[in-house]
N, C-alpha and C positions, 0 to 999 in steps of 0.2 A: 953183330947186336945184341943183347939178351934183351929180356924183358927188364922193365921198370918195376922195384925195390917197392914191396909189400909192407904196408902200414895199418898196423891190429890200433884201432883204439880198444882196450880192455878194463877191464878189474879181475887184476892178477890171480886174486882168488876162484874165478869165476872159474866152473869144471870143463864147461864147454870152451872155454879158451885153451886149461889146458889140453884138450885134444886136438885142433886146431893146433897147437905150439907142434903135437906130437908128429901131426901131421908135417907138419912146416920140417920143422928140425929131419926125419926121415925122407923127404924128397930134399934135402939140404939146400933150402929156398932162402935166400936171403929176404930177411924182415925188418921192421923198427917196432917195437911195443911201444905206444904209448898210454900211460894209467891213468885215464880222465877225473880218477879221483885226487891224484899229486897235482897234473897241467890238465888244468880243469879244460873244457870244451867253452869256446864263446857262443854266443849266439848265432853270429856269421856264421861258420863255418858249422856248429848241427844241422843249420837250414842249410847250408848245401850238403852235408852229408844226405840230409831227409831228401831234397830236390832229386837228390844222383840216384837212390833207392828207387826213389817211381812210387812212392807210398806215404798213405796221410801218417801225419805224425803219429797220429793218434794209437795206428799199429805198432810206434814203434813203442811203447807200455808198456812196462810189466806189470801184467797187472796184479800178479801175484805179493808181490813187493807192502811192507807192512806202510811206510807212506802212500802207496797210493791209495789206500782201504781209509787209512789217517784222513785224506785231505778229499776223501769221496769224489773222486775223479769218475768209480763209474755211472755216478747221478747228475754230472755239472757238463752241460753246454759248452764247450770251447773252442776259442781259437785256434788254428792251426798256428801263428803268434807263439797263444798263448800257452799253447800244449808245449812247444821248444821253452820259451820263460822258463818252467818249471822244469822242465829234464836240464835245463842248465843248475838250474838251484838246488835241485833237490837228483843227483848222477845215477840213482838209486833207480831211477824211472825208469832208466834207456836200456833196451835191449843191446844182448853185445852177442860174439863180440863183432863189431862193426870194421868190415875191410878192405883197404883202399888200396888199389895198382891205378894208377898212370888217369885214366878218366873214368874206369871203371867203379864200383862198391856195391857191395855185397853185406847184407847181413848172414854169417854162417850160425846161421842155428838151420838143420844141426851141423855139428863142426863140420861134416862133411862137405857140404859147399862151396869153403876152401878150395878142395879138388879142382872148380871150374875156372880157377887164375890160374893154375898148375901148370 
């Protein structure tokens, strides 16, 4: 029995995702990509992904995004559920790609992190 299939939550134009894609194709690893701009993550799914990553939701925020600055997130004290709700509403805020294999979840930043699942 082989390893469980990999699922990647992505923004297809993301440079890091393209690097991960190259690594997976070169290793001939089967995977499924979910473009979370076309198939938005719901609060429950994102909460579970964050919990599995074992990091605070704030650590998943993309701090250089325009929306991060527009919302003044660096200056606001927000609860974890509030941050998750913002990431659901504004998917550009979410660090990517998030990779799931079985019960293991990683943030593939840098892209070479994906090799830990291969």
